[in-house]
C-alpha positions as CSV (number, residue, x, y, z in Angstrom):
1,M,-21.1,-16.1,0.1
2,R,-25.2,-15.1,-1.2
3,R,-26.2,-12.1,-2.9
4,I,-27.4,-9.3,-0.4
5,A,-29.8,-6.6,-2.4
6,K,-29.3,-3.4,-2.0
7,S,-30.3,-0.2,-3.5
8,P,-28.0,2.3,-4.9
9,D,-30.4,5.3,-3.7
10,R,-30.2,4.1,0.0
11,N,-28.4,6.4,2.9
12,T,-28.8,9.4,0.2
13,F,-32.0,10.5,1.4
14,Q,-30.5,12.7,4.8
15,M,-27.9,13.5,2.5
16,E,-29.6,15.3,0.1
17,R,-31.3,17.3,2.2
18,Y,-28.4,18.2,4.0
19,I,-27.2,19.8,0.2
20,K,-30.8,21.5,-0.3
21,R,-30.0,23.1,3.5
22,R,-27.6,24.3,2.8
23,E,-27.9,25.7,-1.1
24,E,-30.9,27.2,0.8
25,E,-29.2,28.7,3.1
26,G,-26.4,29.9,0.5
27,K,-23.3,27.7,2.1
28,L,-21.3,25.0,0.7
29,P,-21.9,21.6,3.0
30,S,-19.3,20.3,5.7
31,P,-16.6,18.4,3.2
32,E,-16.9,16.3,6.9
33,Y,-20.4,15.4,7.3
34,L,-20.1,14.3,3.5
35,E,-16.9,12.6,4.2
36,L,-19.2,11.2,7.5
37,F,-22.0,9.6,5.2
38,K,-19.5,7.8,3.0
39,T,-18.1,6.7,5.9
40,F,-21.2,4.8,7.0
41,S,-22.1,3.3,4.2
42,Q,-18.6,1.9,3.8
43,R,-19.0,0.5,7.8
44,K,-22.6,-1.0,6.3
45,T,-21.2,-3.5,3.6
46,E,-17.8,-4.9,5.4
47,Q,-20.8,-5.2,8.1
48,E,-22.7,-6.7,5.3
49,A,-20.0,-8.9,5.0
50,D,-19.7,-10.2,7.9
51,P,-20.8,-13.8,9.1
52,E,-21.5,-12.5,12.2
53,W,-24.0,-10.6,11.2
54,Q,-25.6,-13.1,8.8
55,Q,-25.6,-14.9,11.9
56,D,-30.1,-15.4,12.8
57,N,-30.8,-11.7,11.4
58,L,-34.2,-11.5,9.3
59,E,-32.6,-8.6,7.5
60,Y,-30.0,-10.7,6.1
61,D,-32.0,-13.4,5.6
62,L,-34.4,-11.1,3.2
63,R,-31.8,-9.0,1.4
64,S,-30.8,-12.6,0.4
65,N,-33.7,-13.9,-0.7
66,Q,-34.2,-13.8,-4.5
67,W,-37.5,-15.5,-4.6
68,I,-39.2,-12.9,-1.6
69,C,-37.1,-9.7,-3.4
70,D,-38.8,-11.0,-6.5
71,K,-41.9,-10.6,-4.3
72,V,-40.7,-7.4,-3.0
73,K,-39.9,-6.1,-6.2
74,A,-43.2,-7.4,-8.6
75,S,-45.9,-5.5,-5.8
76,D,-45.6,-2.5,-3.8
77,A,-48.5,-3.7,-1.5
78,Y,-46.5,-6.9,-1.0
79,A,-43.6,-4.1,-0.4
80,Q,-45.4,-2.6,1.9
81,N,-46.8,-5.2,4.3
82,L,-43.4,-6.8,4.8
83,Y,-42.4,-2.9,5.9
84,A,-45.6,-3.2,8.5
85,A,-44.7,-6.5,9.3
86,M,-41.3,-5.1,10.8
87,C,-42.2,-2.4,12.5
88,N,-43.2,-2.8,15.9
89,Q,-43.2,-6.7,16.2
90,D,-40.1,-8.5,17.1
91,W,-39.4,-12.2,15.2
92,Q,-37.1,-15.1,16.3
93,R,-35.8,-17.4,13.7
94,L,-37.5,-21.3,14.4
95,D,-34.1,-23.2,15.4
96,V,-34.0,-24.9,19.0
97,M,-31.1,-22.1,20.2
98,P,-32.7,-18.7,18.7
99,I,-35.9,-20.6,20.6
100,L,-33.9,-21.3,24.0
101,R,-32.3,-18.0,24.9
102,D,-35.7,-16.3,23.8
103,Q,-32.9,-14.7,20.9
104,R,-35.3,-11.3,18.7
105,W,-34.5,-9.6,15.7
106,S,-36.0,-6.1,15.1
107,C,-36.0,-3.4,14.0
108,S,-37.0,1.0,13.6
109,W,-39.2,1.5,11.5
110,R,-36.8,3.5,9.3
111,H,-35.2,0.8,9.1
112,A,-37.6,-1.9,7.7
113,G,-38.1,1.1,5.5
114,G,-34.5,0.7,4.2
115,I,-34.7,-3.1,4.6
116,V,-38.1,-2.9,1.8
117,A,-36.2,-0.3,-0.6
118,D,-32.9,-2.3,-0.1
119,M,-34.6,-5.3,-1.2
120,C,-36.1,-3.5,-4.2
121,E,-32.7,-2.4,-5.4
122,S,-34.3,1.1,-5.7
123,G,-35.6,4.3,-3.7
124,D,-34.6,4.7,0.3
125,Y,-36.2,4.3,3.8
126,I,-38.5,7.2,2.7
127,D,-40.0,5.5,0.6
128,W,-42.0,3.4,2.7
129,Y,-41.5,5.0,6.1
130,C,-45.1,5.7,8.5
131,S,-46.4,4.3,4.0
132,G,-49.0,2.1,6.7
133,I,-50.4,5.2,8.7
134,G,-53.5,6.0,8.5
135,G,-56.3,5.9,10.8
136,G,-57.7,2.7,11.6
137,D,-57.0,-1.0,13.6
138,E,-57.3,-3.6,11.0
139,P,-55.7,-3.9,8.2
140,D,-57.7,-2.0,4.6
141,V,-59.8,-0.1,7.4
142,Y,-58.1,3.9,6.6
143,D,-60.7,6.8,7.7
144,G,-59.5,9.3,6.3
145,A,-57.7,7.2,3.8
146,P,-59.2,5.6,1.3
147,D,-55.7,5.3,-0.5
148,L,-54.0,3.7,1.4
149,A,-57.0,0.9,1.7
150,R,-57.4,0.6,-2.0
151,K,-53.3,-0.3,-2.3
152,N,-53.8,-2.8,0.1
153,Y,-51.5,-1.0,2.3
154,V,-52.0,-2.0,5.7
155,P,-51.0,-0.6,9.6
156,E,-47.5,-1.5,10.4
157,G,-47.3,-4.1,13.1
158,T,-49.4,-5.8,10.9
159,V,-48.4,-9.0,10.4
160,T,-50.8,-10.2,7.1
161,E,-51.1,-13.9,6.3
162,E,-49.5,-14.2,3.1
163,I,-46.3,-12.1,5.3
164,E,-46.5,-14.2,7.9
165,A,-46.2,-17.7,5.7
166,D,-43.7,-15.8,3.5
167,L,-41.5,-15.2,6.7
168,K,-42.0,-19.2,8.3
169,R,-41.1,-20.9,5.4
170,L,-37.4,-18.3,5.4
171,G,-37.0,-19.8,9.3
172,W,-38.7,-16.7,10.9
173,K,-42.1,-16.2,13.3
174,P,-43.6,-13.3,14.4
175,V,-43.2,-13.2,18.2
176,E,-46.2,-13.0,20.7
177,E,-46.4,-10.9,23.3
178,V,-48.0,-12.0,26.3
179,E,-50.5,-9.6,28.3
C-alpha cells in the first residue's frame, strides 16, 4: 500500500473552535461531542485503507503521489492553484471504463482545502478554503485584492495549465461542461 500524506492538524479546526466557544461561554466541552470528532477521524483513516475508496479517486492519487506532494509543499501558489482546480470542477480518470460510464470525481471547497492541507502535511482545510476569492474572472486579476494576484493565486474553479498537465500525468482530466 502506498503512503498517503496526512496533516496531523487535519480535522482539528472545528473541534478547536468548539472548545474555544464553550470556554467563552464558561462551559466545559461535551465529552460526547469531542468523541464525535475522534470517531470521524478514525473512520476517515479506515476508509483511506479501503482499496475500493482508492479506486478512481483523485484524492488518493494526489495524496499518495510523492512528486506532486513535494510540489505542493514547495510552493504556496502551486498548492492554492491545485485547491482552486478541485473547486467547482469535475475530474475524470483517463481510462476506458470511467470515460464510458461517465464516472466523475469532485469535492466541496472545504474538502479540497483539506486535501491540500494533507498534502502539505500541515494545517487544516481552513488554510486554503476560499483562498481564491478576490474578484475578477481571470487568473491573477483581483480587483481590490492585489496581494492575491502577487501570490499567483487563482479563483476557485480555475484550472491552470500547470495543474492540468500535472493531473493529466496522474491520469486525470477536467470534464468540460456542455452548454
